[in-house]
Backbone bond lengths (Angstrom), bond angles and torsions (degrees), N, CA, C in turn:
res aa  C-N    CA-C-N  psi(-1)  N-CA   C-N-CA  omega(-1)  CA-C   N-CA-C  phi
1 M - - - 1.474 - - 1.549 112.47 -
2 S 1.312 113.34 -21.65 1.444 120.60 -172.66 1.558 111.44 -129.48
3 L 1.366 115.07 145.99 1.412 117.01 176.32 1.481 112.57 -65.36
4 N 1.299 117.96 -24.19 1.506 122.94 178.26 1.558 112.29 -98.12
5 A 1.339 115.88 11.18 1.545 115.85 -176.38 1.407 114.30 -58.36
6 G 1.355 121.82 -40.56 1.443 126.85 -174.26 1.511 107.81 -63.94
7 T 1.393 116.74 -46.39 1.454 120.45 -178.38 1.559 108.12 -65.78
8 R 1.308 115.14 -44.95 1.465 116.72 179.13 1.485 117.52 -61.06
9 L 1.340 114.49 -38.55 1.499 118.16 176.52 1.508 109.65 -68.04
10 R 1.348 122.00 -39.58 1.461 119.59 177.37 1.538 112.21 -64.44
11 T 1.273 115.45 -38.53 1.514 120.46 177.28 1.553 107.66 -61.98
12 R 1.316 114.87 -48.41 1.467 114.94 178.75 1.510 112.44 -56.85
13 L 1.278 117.32 -50.93 1.450 119.13 -174.53 1.504 112.31 -59.90
14 N 1.335 117.90 -28.37 1.471 121.15 173.67 1.493 115.59 -76.34
15 R 1.394 117.61 -23.13 1.465 119.42 -169.72 1.533 111.31 -125.26
16 L 1.323 114.94 20.10 1.474 117.76 -174.90 1.554 112.46 -64.85
17 A 1.346 114.13 137.44 1.471 119.39 163.52 1.398 108.92 -97.00
18 V 1.366 119.29 108.07 1.446 123.04 -170.34 1.505 110.47 -73.63
19 G 1.292 114.23 126.70 1.505 118.84 -177.53 1.470 114.73 -92.22
20 G 1.300 117.16 13.85 1.483 120.16 176.58 1.479 112.25 112.88
21 A 1.339 118.57 156.96 1.450 119.54 -179.87 1.507 110.86 -66.65
22 A 1.322 114.74 142.03 1.488 120.81 176.93 1.567 111.33 -63.23
23 V 1.317 112.95 139.82 1.478 118.59 175.14 1.491 109.31 -109.59
24 L 1.287 119.86 114.93 1.476 118.88 -176.56 1.495 104.22 -94.61
25 C 1.389 115.70 114.67 1.428 121.60 -179.96 1.533 111.41 -98.83
26 A 1.291 119.01 -29.31 1.461 123.36 177.29 1.492 112.21 -158.86
27 T 1.312 116.04 121.42 1.465 123.36 173.21 1.502 109.27 -129.00
28 V 1.316 118.72 119.89 1.345 124.89 -177.29 1.468 111.85 -128.01
29 L 1.333 120.39 129.33 1.396 126.86 177.90 1.522 111.38 -117.53
30 T 1.378 116.55 151.47 1.482 115.32 174.28 1.554 113.47 -83.00
31 T 1.371 112.09 -0.67 1.448 115.50 173.25 1.551 106.13 -114.55
32 T 1.348 113.75 -178.48 1.451 118.63 -176.54 1.565 109.93 -91.87
33 T 1.408 116.69 -0.83 1.406 119.39 -177.82 1.518 110.09 -67.83
34 A 1.368 114.74 132.83 1.445 120.93 178.85 1.552 109.96 -73.89
35 L 1.309 116.57 141.34 1.477 119.32 177.18 1.512 111.12 -118.12
36 A 1.331 114.05 122.97 1.448 119.42 -178.89 1.557 109.00 -67.18
37 A 1.323 114.16 148.79 1.490 118.52 -175.25 1.567 108.20 -63.22
38 P 1.329 116.16 130.19 1.428 120.67 -179.76 1.515 107.38 -67.43
39 A 1.359 116.59 150.49 1.484 120.16 177.74 1.448 111.20 -97.65
40 V 1.428 116.37 132.61 1.380 121.48 177.99 1.516 110.76 -109.68
41 Q 1.272 115.91 127.11 1.487 121.59 179.86 1.519 108.72 -137.15
42 T 1.353 114.28 163.91 1.468 118.31 175.26 1.486 111.00 -83.55
43 A 1.298 118.87 124.72 1.408 123.74 178.53 1.529 114.57 -96.98
44 D 1.321 118.32 -42.87 1.464 120.49 -178.48 1.533 108.36 -141.73
45 T 1.368 112.37 144.78 1.474 119.75 179.83 1.517 106.14 -102.27
46 L 1.329 116.34 146.43 1.456 125.50 -177.05 1.428 111.99 -120.07
47 P 1.304 119.43 133.10 1.486 120.51 -175.05 1.554 110.33 -80.77
48 G 1.333 116.00 153.05 1.405 120.53 176.21 1.505 116.74 98.97
49 D 1.302 118.62 144.78 1.493 119.50 -177.29 1.529 114.65 -103.88
50 K 1.374 116.42 10.41 1.413 121.70 -176.71 1.583 110.38 -129.38
51 V 1.259 118.90 10.78 1.510 121.03 -168.22 1.564 111.78 -72.02
52 Y 1.323 114.68 -44.20 1.522 116.50 -175.75 1.521 114.21 45.25
53 P 1.359 116.79 73.49 1.484 123.83 -173.06 1.554 109.45 -57.33
54 E 1.374 112.77 136.77 1.443 119.14 -178.09 1.499 115.69 -112.71
55 S 1.400 114.30 -43.99 1.414 117.32 -174.20 1.534 112.24 -138.13
56 L 1.331 117.06 156.70 1.444 123.05 -177.43 1.503 110.23 -128.34
57 T 1.351 117.26 145.40 1.414 119.60 172.12 1.550 107.85 -155.52
58 Q 1.310 116.05 154.40 1.493 119.74 179.47 1.497 108.95 -128.24
59 D 1.303 114.05 137.68 1.527 121.90 176.64 1.612 103.28 -75.44
60 A 1.298 116.75 119.47 1.455 120.29 -177.35 1.550 111.75 -67.25
61 L 1.306 119.86 -25.77 1.429 125.40 -179.24 1.549 112.04 -82.64
62 T 1.282 119.60 -49.74 1.473 125.41 179.85 1.518 117.66 -87.03
63 G 1.333 113.00 -29.21 1.511 115.87 -175.17 1.486 113.42 86.72
64 D 1.335 116.79 -3.36 1.496 118.14 -179.95 1.452 111.16 -69.05
65 L 1.347 116.38 138.99 1.441 122.82 177.40 1.545 108.75 -100.64
66 F 1.369 113.55 136.60 1.478 119.60 176.19 1.522 108.49 -118.66
67 V 1.329 113.33 142.27 1.466 122.71 -176.95 1.513 108.64 -129.45
68 S 1.311 118.17 124.52 1.510 120.82 172.05 1.439 112.47 -87.19
69 A 1.365 113.63 148.66 1.477 117.62 -177.06 1.557 107.68 -116.60
70 Y 1.295 112.46 115.62 1.465 120.08 179.53 1.546 107.55 -68.17
71 G 1.329 117.47 -33.80 1.475 119.92 -171.10 1.460 112.62 -72.08
72 D 1.316 125.97 -30.77 1.459 123.31 -176.91 1.503 113.55 -139.04
73 G 1.375 118.96 3.04 1.448 121.62 174.10 1.496 115.62 84.90
74 S 1.356 117.45 -2.05 1.441 122.50 179.23 1.505 110.23 -74.44
75 V 1.346 113.63 164.22 1.517 121.63 170.25 1.510 106.48 -125.76
76 L 1.329 115.15 131.12 1.473 120.47 -177.91 1.550 105.97 -107.91
77 R 1.377 112.85 156.33 1.451 119.24 179.98 1.575 107.13 -128.39
78 V 1.328 116.36 133.03 1.449 122.84 166.74 1.471 111.06 -108.12
79 P 1.367 118.71 106.61 1.510 119.16 -177.06 1.566 110.22 -61.12
80 A 1.325 115.02 148.23 1.419 121.58 174.50 1.577 111.80 -49.79
81 G 1.265 118.46 131.19 1.487 120.22 -176.59 1.490 115.28 87.24
82 S 1.326 118.26 -3.62 1.488 119.50 -178.22 1.591 106.30 -110.39
83 T 1.239 113.27 170.08 1.503 122.28 172.96 1.488 113.39 -125.41
84 R 1.388 117.05 6.95 1.482 119.13 -176.46 1.517 106.28 -124.31
85 A 1.360 113.93 133.63 1.491 120.29 177.39 1.442 109.93 -84.63
86 S 1.314 119.28 157.06 1.381 128.15 166.57 1.575 110.44 -133.51
87 V 1.314 121.95 164.11 1.386 124.26 -177.71 1.481 111.05 -73.35
88 F 1.331 119.74 122.55 1.441 125.62 176.71 1.614 111.11 -93.98
89 L 1.339 111.05 -50.97 1.500 119.15 172.91 1.493 107.19 -122.46
90 P 1.312 118.99 117.61 1.454 121.89 -173.07 1.552 110.00 -69.66
91 A 1.335 112.80 161.67 1.443 121.86 173.29 1.550 110.70 -50.98
92 G 1.358 116.00 134.16 1.493 115.89 174.76 1.554 112.02 90.45
93 T 1.396 116.80 -5.28 1.455 117.37 178.76 1.539 111.09 -57.12
94 D 1.301 117.46 132.41 1.514 124.91 -176.08 1.579 110.22 47.94
95 G 1.347 114.20 35.54 1.396 113.99 171.73 1.534 117.82 82.97
96 R 1.334 118.10 4.74 1.463 122.27 -174.73 1.501 107.85 -78.13
97 A 1.454 114.58 130.13 1.407 121.70 166.37 1.528 114.38 -93.74
98 H 1.388 110.89 -27.03 1.489 117.51 179.45 1.598 104.96 -135.31
99 A 1.341 114.60 157.14 1.473 116.35 171.79 1.544 104.54 -134.01
100 A 1.315 111.13 131.63 1.485 118.69 -173.92 1.565 106.53 -107.26
101 G 1.354 116.91 -121.54 1.497 117.58 179.38 1.469 115.74 -53.91
102 V 1.313 115.92 136.99 1.486 120.94 172.90 1.485 107.69 -136.71
103 K 1.374 115.60 134.17 1.457 122.81 -175.79 1.540 109.91 -146.10
104 A 1.330 112.06 133.96 1.493 119.96 175.45 1.537 108.19 -94.43
105 D 1.306 120.17 130.23 1.411 122.16 176.79 1.547 110.92 -92.56
106 S 1.355 113.58 -178.93 1.556 118.48 -174.07 1.613 109.44 -74.36
107 L 1.330 116.93 -8.21 1.461 117.93 -175.27 1.495 112.40 -106.50
108 G 1.304 119.96 20.48 1.397 123.59 178.17 1.540 115.76 72.68
109 R 1.343 114.91 30.44 1.455 121.77 -179.22 1.518 107.56 -113.59
110 L 1.319 114.79 142.70 1.454 122.69 177.65 1.470 112.90 -110.95
111 W 1.304 118.91 118.83 1.493 122.78 -179.05 1.504 107.39 -98.20
112 V 1.322 114.58 125.59 1.466 120.72 -176.87 1.542 112.86 -126.33
113 S 1.327 119.38 117.76 1.426 125.69 176.51 1.484 112.83 -80.16
114 G 1.328 113.63 132.08 1.508 116.04 174.14 1.568 111.27 -87.00
115 G 1.260 118.87 7.06 1.436 123.11 -179.42 1.500 110.86 65.47
116 T 1.282 117.06 -121.90 1.499 120.59 -172.25 1.542 111.27 -76.92
117 D 1.299 121.01 1.83 1.505 119.44 171.42 1.553 110.22 -81.34
118 R 1.336 115.29 0.23 1.497 121.23 169.37 1.569 112.77 80.01
119 S 1.327 117.33 8.39 1.472 121.07 -168.92 1.536 109.94 -113.69
120 V 1.296 116.08 156.12 1.455 126.22 159.15 1.562 107.58 -136.11
121 T 1.323 112.15 126.13 1.495 119.66 -177.55 1.529 107.91 -119.16
122 V 1.365 113.21 138.24 1.438 118.57 -177.32 1.499 109.27 -116.90
123 Y 1.337 112.50 134.97 1.512 122.26 -173.48 1.530 110.74 -124.32
124 D 1.341 112.95 156.96 1.499 117.64 167.78 1.556 103.86 -71.96
125 D 1.332 120.19 124.56 1.416 120.44 -171.97 1.544 111.85 -80.83
126 T 1.305 118.40 5.31 1.500 120.50 170.98 1.525 112.75 -102.73
127 T 1.347 113.02 -43.25 1.464 116.40 -174.72 1.540 114.49 -100.24
128 G 1.399 113.80 -17.97 1.450 116.86 -173.21 1.492 119.66 79.44
129 V 1.308 112.08 5.33 1.550 119.33 -178.17 1.570 106.20 -70.69
130 R 1.354 113.58 135.01 1.505 118.11 175.91 1.476 111.64 -70.76
131 L 1.300 116.56 133.34 1.458 119.90 -179.18 1.497 111.55 -111.52
132 A 1.355 119.31 -30.39 1.456 122.57 -173.77 1.497 107.77 -162.11
133 R 1.313 118.12 154.73 1.460 123.39 176.83 1.543 108.58 -144.68
134 F 1.390 115.23 129.89 1.431 119.60 -176.24 1.503 107.94 -122.37
135 H 1.342 115.25 160.26 1.567 117.36 171.86 1.577 107.65 -140.64
136 I 1.318 111.30 155.70 1.478 118.87 179.30 1.513 108.77 -76.28
137 P 1.351 118.88 150.74 1.472 122.23 179.61 1.551 112.89 -83.81
138 F 1.355 120.27 34.79 1.373 120.95 -178.81 1.619 108.48 -132.52
139 A 1.291 114.32 157.13 1.513 118.28 -178.65 1.501 111.55 -70.92
140 S 1.282 120.41 -23.12 1.473 125.39 -179.80 1.483 110.21 -142.11
141 G 1.312 117.00 174.99 1.493 120.11 -179.50 1.518 108.00 104.50
142 G 1.331 114.62 -161.06 1.402 120.69 178.60 1.478 113.66 162.12
143 V 1.376 115.44 153.09 1.482 119.35 175.45 1.473 113.81 -66.65
144 N 1.329 116.93 134.77 1.421 120.79 -179.56 1.509 110.10 -98.79
145 D 1.327 117.40 -53.64 1.452 123.18 -177.08 1.515 112.86 -145.63
146 L 1.353 115.56 168.74 1.458 116.64 -176.53 1.566 109.09 -153.22
147 T 1.358 114.16 162.14 1.458 119.76 179.54 1.582 105.52 -145.94
148 F 1.383 115.72 171.53 1.451 118.27 179.12 1.541 109.81 -124.95
149 G 1.297 111.51 144.86 1.436 119.25 170.16 1.565 111.25 -83.24
150 P 1.340 118.66 168.37 1.449 118.06 -177.55 1.482 115.83 -65.34
151 D 1.332 116.62 -18.38 1.487 118.22 174.87 1.537 113.17 -90.06
152 G 1.297 119.01 6.37 1.432 124.37 178.99 1.471 115.09 91.92
153 T 1.356 118.76 -1.91 1.454 120.35 177.75 1.574 109.28 -64.02
154 A 1.326 113.32 139.04 1.443 119.98 177.07 1.546 109.52 -100.21
155 Y 1.388 114.90 136.00 1.396 121.19 175.12 1.536 109.72 -119.14
156 L 1.280 120.77 133.63 1.504 121.29 -167.58 1.496 108.95 -135.23
157 T 1.352 116.51 138.30 1.481 123.83 176.05 1.388 114.64 -94.02
158 D 1.349 118.31 147.12 1.512 123.62 172.65 1.586 104.38 -119.45
159 S 1.298 117.00 120.47 1.481 118.81 -177.16 1.564 114.28 -75.72
160 F 1.353 114.56 -8.41 1.457 115.74 -177.64 1.496 115.31 -118.57
161 N 1.366 117.14 -25.10 1.400 121.72 176.88 1.526 112.58 -110.61
162 P 1.304 122.66 133.28 1.465 124.93 -168.01 1.591 107.79 -77.26
163 A 1.295 114.71 74.33 1.482 120.02 -178.57 1.482 110.42 -149.95
164 V 1.272 117.60 143.85 1.502 122.02 165.81 1.465 105.54 -112.33
165 Y 1.371 118.62 126.68 1.427 123.84 -176.66 1.566 108.44 -94.04
166 R 1.322 112.73 161.50 1.419 118.25 178.05 1.532 110.25 -143.01
167 V 1.363 112.75 141.88 1.460 118.89 174.47 1.572 106.59 -128.37
168 T 1.304 117.98 107.63 1.462 120.40 177.23 1.526 109.13 -80.21
169 P 1.342 116.32 163.38 1.524 118.75 178.87 1.559 111.30 -57.73
170 R 1.367 116.18 -35.48 1.474 116.95 177.98 1.560 109.30 -69.16
171 Q 1.299 117.90 -40.27 1.484 120.38 -179.25 1.522 106.65 -65.13
172 F 1.289 119.86 -39.10 1.438 119.45 -178.16 1.516 110.54 -64.58
173 A 1.349 117.35 -42.91 1.494 121.14 176.64 1.495 112.97 -57.06
174 A 1.326 118.22 -31.90 1.454 121.32 -177.96 1.561 112.37 -87.15
175 A 1.385 117.33 -8.72 1.447 120.87 -176.60 1.533 111.64 -71.02
176 T 1.305 112.82 157.02 1.435 119.91 175.36 1.512 110.61 -100.35
177 T 1.367 113.72 169.76 1.491 119.45 174.08 1.445 114.39 -84.06
178 T 1.383 120.67 -2.66 1.428 123.11 -174.42 1.568 110.39 -106.24
179 D 1.287 118.32 -60.89 1.517 119.17 178.02 1.504 112.23 -167.92
180 T 1.319 113.09 122.76 1.470 121.91 -179.64 1.519 111.12 -128.62
181 P 1.313 117.66 126.64 1.452 116.02 -177.13 1.539 112.39 -70.84
182 F 1.378 113.40 143.53 1.527 117.48 174.97 1.488 112.45 -69.18
183 D 1.280 114.87 152.52 1.450 123.49 170.57 1.567 106.05 -88.87
184 I 1.347 112.87 122.62 1.516 115.07 176.27 1.537 105.82 -79.41
185 W 1.292 116.41 99.36 1.427 122.38 -179.27 1.549 112.59 -70.79
186 R 1.275 116.29 -43.76 1.471 119.83 -179.44 1.562 114.13 -134.15
187 D 1.277 113.25 106.06 1.468 117.63 175.38 1.602 107.07 -77.07
188 L 1.298 114.88 121.97 1.487 120.85 -173.98 1.517 111.59 -81.84
189 T 1.279 121.47 -6.89 1.482 124.89 -175.34 1.557 106.52 -61.22
190 G 1.322 114.94 127.77 1.443 118.75 175.77 1.568 111.85 87.86
191 T 1.321 119.42 -4.00 1.466 121.91 179.95 1.541 106.12 -101.28
192 P 1.384 117.52 169.13 1.440 121.77 179.41 1.488 113.18 -56.34
193 A 1.424 115.48 -23.83 1.473 118.64 -178.26 1.510 113.58 -94.35
194 A 1.300 117.63 12.93 1.497 122.05 -179.62 1.523 112.45 -52.77
195 Y 1.360 116.37 143.40 1.465 118.25 -175.20 1.521 108.88 -88.40
196 T 1.342 116.21 70.71 1.476 116.11 -179.04 1.562 109.51 -127.35
197 Q 1.302 120.52 0.01 1.476 120.46 -173.88 1.546 115.68 -82.63
198 H 1.279 115.96 -19.99 1.443 119.31 -168.38 1.625 109.15 -165.49
199 T 1.321 115.21 178.78 1.469 119.38 177.25 1.560 112.04 -112.97
200 G 1.337 117.26 8.50 1.430 120.73 178.86 1.490 112.09 -90.06
201 L 1.367 116.35 -163.75 1.408 123.11 -178.83 1.579 108.16 -65.64
202 N 1.318 113.78 140.89 1.493 119.74 175.66 1.511 110.81 -103.06
203 L 1.361 119.85 -127.29 1.425 122.87 -178.44 1.499 110.36 -60.10
204 N 1.324 112.36 137.49 1.527 119.42 -176.50 1.518 108.51 -128.95
205 G 1.312 118.72 -97.50 1.475 120.88 -175.89 1.582 109.25 -68.31
206 I 1.349 114.67 150.75 1.368 121.87 179.14 1.546 111.56 -146.10
207 V 1.326 118.00 140.98 1.472 120.68 176.56 1.532 109.69 -138.47
208 Y 1.275 116.38 154.89 1.471 124.32 169.49 1.520 110.03 -93.26
209 V 1.282 115.13 132.09 1.471 122.44 -173.38 1.575 107.65 -113.14
210 D 1.287 117.55 140.07 1.458 123.05 177.10 1.465 108.53 -52.21
211 G 1.370 116.26 131.58 1.446 120.31 178.77 1.526 114.50 107.07
212 G 1.392 117.86 4.46 1.422 120.19 173.61 1.463 114.82 84.60
213 A 1.364 118.06 49.60 1.512 122.93 177.53 1.482 106.88 -146.73
214 L 1.408 110.65 156.04 1.455 120.27 174.70 1.554 103.39 -114.23
215 L 1.313 115.04 143.35 1.450 122.01 166.45 1.518 110.94 -110.49
216 T 1.360 121.95 137.73 1.348 120.57 -178.39 1.569 104.02 -152.81
217 A 1.314 117.80 147.44 1.501 123.13 -173.17 1.491 108.79 -120.48
218 N 1.333 115.72 145.87 1.471 125.50 170.34 1.524 108.88 -88.63
219 T 1.360 114.44 116.30 1.462 119.34 -176.42 1.508 112.64 -61.00
220 T 1.307 123.44 -35.84 1.431 123.90 -176.04 1.468 115.74 -83.75
221 T 1.316 115.21 -41.76 1.530 118.03 -179.15 1.539 110.88 -88.67
222 G 1.335 119.26 -25.29 1.405 123.61 -179.51 1.608 111.72 86.04
223 A 1.290 116.40 0.93 1.479 119.25 178.52 1.502 113.19 -67.91
224 L 1.386 114.96 140.74 1.418 121.61 178.04 1.499 106.80 -109.45
225 Y 1.411 117.13 134.85 1.421 119.48 -177.45 1.531 110.09 -125.74
226 R 1.334 114.26 149.32 1.422 124.34 172.03 1.484 109.12 -107.54
227 I 1.366 113.91 130.28 1.476 121.03 177.24 1.518 107.84 -121.57
228 A 1.325 118.61 121.04 1.464 124.20 -178.80 1.533 105.48 -74.01
229 T 1.337 115.34 131.93 1.459 119.23 -178.79 1.528 111.50 -76.34
230 D 1.374 120.28 -19.86 1.431 121.61 -177.45 1.565 109.61 -86.69
231 T 1.300 115.97 -46.43 1.471 118.72 -176.52 1.511 113.01 -104.13
232 G 1.335 120.16 -14.09 1.530 119.18 -173.08 1.458 113.82 75.10
233 A 1.345 119.77 5.51 1.498 118.03 -179.94 1.526 110.92 -64.81
234 V 1.399 115.21 135.95 1.463 121.40 -175.90 1.559 105.88 -110.21
235 T 1.346 115.54 133.17 1.406 123.85 -178.19 1.571 108.85 -133.48
236 A 1.278 117.08 134.26 1.456 121.58 175.42 1.576 105.29 -84.03
237 L 1.271 117.53 133.29 1.464 123.34 178.55 1.507 109.82 -87.62
238 P 1.337 120.77 122.70 1.468 119.08 -175.14 1.551 111.98 -79.00
239 G 1.394 113.20 153.85 1.392 118.73 171.86 1.524 117.29 81.31
240 I 1.315 114.24 4.08 1.480 120.02 -179.13 1.505 109.62 -114.58
241 S 1.421 116.91 130.76 1.406 119.85 174.87 1.598 108.02 -130.82
242 L 1.324 114.00 118.06 1.520 115.45 -179.86 1.518 108.29 -127.47
243 T 1.362 114.62 54.23 1.404 121.24 176.22 1.544 112.22 -54.44
244 N 1.284 121.86 134.49 1.416 129.42 -173.65 1.485 114.00 72.77
245 S 1.389 114.23 20.98 1.450 118.10 179.70 1.509 112.30 -65.04
246 D 1.300 113.89 140.50 1.472 119.30 178.24 1.546 107.28 -126.15
247 G 1.369 120.01 -105.58 1.439 119.23 -175.92 1.560 111.67 -77.25
248 L 1.353 116.67 145.49 1.445 123.22 172.42 1.475 110.99 -116.97
249 F 1.391 116.57 153.50 1.460 118.16 174.49 1.505 106.34 -144.06
250 Y 1.309 116.16 136.69 1.484 123.19 -179.82 1.521 111.39 -124.58
251 Q 1.345 113.80 138.07 1.438 120.45 174.86 1.528 110.72 -158.26
252 D 1.325 114.29 122.83 1.521 121.08 172.89 1.519 113.71 49.89
253 G 1.301 115.10 48.42 1.483 117.08 171.47 1.523 112.01 87.82
254 T 1.284 118.86 8.27 1.499 120.58 177.47 1.550 106.72 -130.00
255 L 1.340 110.55 137.72 1.458 123.13 176.12 1.489 111.66 -116.04
256 W 1.376 117.24 126.56 1.473 119.93 173.29 1.536 105.74 -109.97
257 A 1.341 113.25 142.64 1.505 121.21 177.14 1.491 108.16 -128.08
258 A 1.363 115.42 136.06 1.431 120.18 172.12 1.534 109.40 -99.39
259 L 1.326 114.97 127.20 1.428 122.79 177.96 1.456 110.94 -105.90
260 N 1.380 119.29 106.66 1.453 119.79 -162.06 1.545 116.03 -66.47
261 R 1.337 114.45 -59.54 1.517 119.65 -171.46 1.499 112.11 -62.17
262 T 1.339 119.88 -26.40 1.463 121.52 -174.22 1.520 113.84 -102.29
263 N 1.406 117.11 7.31 1.413 122.86 176.04 1.525 108.94 55.34
264 T 1.317 117.86 49.57 1.448 122.18 -173.14 1.528 112.54 -131.40
265 L 1.338 116.11 144.12 1.399 127.69 168.70 1.492 108.87 -111.82
266 V 1.390 118.14 136.48 1.422 120.88 177.52 1.612 105.61 -124.26
267 R 1.365 110.25 139.12 1.501 117.41 176.40 1.490 110.30 -112.23
268 L 1.287 120.75 130.72 1.409 123.02 -177.76 1.552 109.22 -128.42
269 K 1.352 116.86 149.54 1.424 122.04 172.34 1.579 110.95 -95.91
270 V 1.348 115.20 134.92 1.396 120.20 -174.74 1.557 112.27 -120.70
271 S 1.265 122.22 126.64 1.442 122.31 -179.65 1.550 106.83 -76.90
272 Y 1.341 112.07 166.83 1.514 118.29 177.73 1.533 109.24 -60.67
273 G 1.338 116.31 125.55 1.416 121.46 -176.57 1.538 114.08 81.56
274 A 1.340 116.98 1.15 1.414 122.51 179.71 1.507 116.17 56.78
275 R 1.368 113.90 37.75 1.448 118.20 176.82 1.495 111.87 -69.70
276 T 1.363 113.90 -31.47 1.490 121.56 178.83 1.505 107.12 -134.56
277 V 1.284 114.58 140.33 1.486 124.41 176.43 1.492 109.21 -135.24
278 T 1.390 117.57 123.49 1.456 119.87 -179.37 1.522 110.43 -128.06
279 Q 1.335 116.20 142.28 1.457 118.92 -176.41 1.519 105.87 -79.55
280 D 1.399 110.04 137.93 1.475 120.51 -171.78 1.482 109.63 -107.19
281 A 1.402 117.84 -46.17 1.426 121.34 -174.59 1.452 111.77 -159.01
282 V 1.381 120.46 156.05 1.450 125.62 178.75 1.474 106.74 -133.91
283 F 1.361 115.98 137.01 1.491 120.41 177.89 1.569 105.72 -133.41
284 T 1.311 116.41 124.81 1.460 123.94 177.62 1.552 108.49 -120.02
285 S 1.331 113.88 130.70 1.489 117.53 175.20 1.511 110.83 -156.42
286 P 1.333 118.98 135.25 1.468 120.93 174.86 1.494 114.69 -57.51
287 D 1.409 117.74 -22.14 1.397 120.58 179.55 1.509 112.77 -68.22
288 L 1.360 120.77 -11.81 1.412 120.67 178.10 1.597 109.40 -78.74
289 Q 1.310 120.25 -15.96 1.448 123.39 168.87 1.517 112.86 56.53
290 V 1.338 118.77 50.43 1.440 126.65 -178.27 1.564 109.23 60.54
291 P 1.307 116.90 76.61 1.468 121.52 -178.59 1.519 113.78 -70.36
292 T 1.350 120.46 131.48 1.401 124.66 -176.18 1.548 111.41 -117.54
293 A 1.330 117.37 -14.10 1.413 119.53 176.11 1.549 111.54 -154.47
294 V 1.315 115.64 152.60 1.448 118.60 -178.27 1.552 105.07 -145.05
295 I 1.403 115.56 138.49 1.448 120.52 173.38 1.518 106.22 -137.55
296 R 1.310 117.95 163.58 1.440 126.13 177.83 1.515 108.28 -103.73
297 S 1.320 118.72 128.68 1.489 119.66 -179.47 1.504 107.80 -153.12
298 G 1.300 117.43 125.78 1.418 120.92 173.45 1.504 114.71 66.36
299 G 1.326 120.15 25.29 1.434 123.88 177.27 1.564 112.24 85.19
300 H 1.336 114.52 16.69 1.485 116.21 176.51 1.507 104.96 -149.50
301 L 1.369 114.80 173.73 1.471 122.46 177.73 1.492 110.69 -98.41
302 L 1.337 113.88 143.29 1.502 123.08 167.29 1.534 105.78 -111.72
303 V 1.302 112.56 137.94 1.530 119.37 -171.90 1.522 106.63 -134.94
304 A 1.369 114.69 127.94 1.483 120.16 173.00 1.531 107.66 -74.66
305 R 1.336 113.58 120.61 1.479 122.50 173.83 1.526 108.41 -87.87
306 S 1.328 119.82 92.14 1.438 119.99 -173.30 1.566 117.56 -72.30
307 Q 1.302 111.87 -28.56 1.472 117.71 -173.08 1.564 114.74 51.70
308 Y 1.278 112.76 36.02 1.529 117.06 -178.64 1.497 113.71 -57.02
309 D 1.337 113.77 -25.60 1.456 117.57 -177.82 1.553 112.93 -84.73
310 K 1.290 119.52 10.30 1.411 122.80 -178.15 1.499 111.59 -128.43
311 G 1.371 114.38 68.78 1.453 120.27 -177.86 1.443 114.61 91.86
312 G 1.383 117.66 2.17 1.414 121.38 -179.31 1.538 109.66 -103.60
313 P 1.326 116.82 -157.05 1.511 121.52 -174.51 1.519 114.82 -66.68
314 F 1.364 121.11 -13.90 1.397 125.59 178.35 1.476 117.36 -94.19
315 G 1.321 118.27 -12.91 1.465 118.45 -176.58 1.525 113.29 164.60
316 A 1.287 115.02 169.84 1.500 122.36 -179.34 1.524 111.87 -81.69
317 G 1.316 118.28 158.52 1.407 123.07 174.59 1.550 110.54 145.20
318 T 1.303 110.82 -169.86 1.457 116.08 -178.06 1.516 108.73 -128.65
319 P 1.371 119.74 121.64 1.408 120.88 -176.80 1.469 113.82 -79.66
320 V 1.357 117.58 153.23 1.362 123.37 170.45 1.565 108.09 -78.97
321 P 1.333 119.04 169.10 1.475 117.67 179.17 1.534 111.92 -50.08
322 F 1.371 115.59 134.26 1.469 119.68 179.82 1.466 114.17 -75.06
323 T 1.334 110.51 142.63 1.493 118.33 -175.68 1.506 109.83 -146.18
324 V 1.340 114.87 168.93 1.501 122.94 167.91 1.545 104.50 -109.40
325 A 1.298 113.78 132.59 1.453 119.74 -179.33 1.537 112.79 -89.61
326 E 1.240 121.80 148.43 1.441 128.36 170.06 1.581 107.87 -109.11
327 V 1.359 115.15 126.59 1.439 120.66 179.13 1.503 109.37 -117.41
328 E 1.375 114.42 118.36 1.376 121.59 177.78 1.533 111.64 -97.29
329 G 1.308 117.61 141.30 1.513 119.36 173.53 1.488 114.48 86.80
330 F 1.339 118.61 17.75 1.431 121.53 175.77 1.532 111.85 -136.88
């Protein structure tokens, strides 16, 4: 994913803090080929005892890794070739108490969701200078995650309001650095993805797929949906269950999903245009420590270990030092 990924991987392998042997609880393939247990190690260490990492992204040009902190609203950066994060945007920046989805675009801009504060703020990912700020057109709710189309258009999910937002390059150019309302690109009311089935989290992770489609999953029901970027048509994809789904990552016909409460990663095969999606493999391990985001980098996976069940939003307790995991062989 990065021009510096090879260097970064070699550095990591030389300086890893091993998080313990991987425990394979469930591995399922659609073929009869046996799959060796993936190895889970610690790739990066994160400062602070309240960060509760939520989302991951990597700048494709610099190789720098960015991690959002649900616990205090900060954003951390791991420079390419390093294994230690430092604070890039301090807690409370632009009034954020929490930080949810974070994504770097192809122009060196970092998009940071404030979650339930209803905002998304965009920064220069080198200097931290604020470039734009958006807000949802509802009294409550908030952007959970986002992705980019090949033309640079951003698509964003709201887990509480039945809408997918969009920011085109032209809309971004007209945005202000203070507050710009989102364009509701797709109202989900009356579609298969309508928010009528439950009172929990709805759409969460979202990815753009080659061929003009978005894939996004409902955290509570586990349903996976295809949304056409040309018509906005919403289709439920059969035979897929991603209950507790959080972050999604897509690359070259493969989709990875992080299922937070069950300490699980799922790998799926995606056809061109996402007309069909089939489950390929499942990996469950307590070493994932409630995974909330997954990305592919340098031939391996990087996973945000949220530890939400240790003093975070999922339960009481005391977390161990926060880290990003590296998963080999999945």
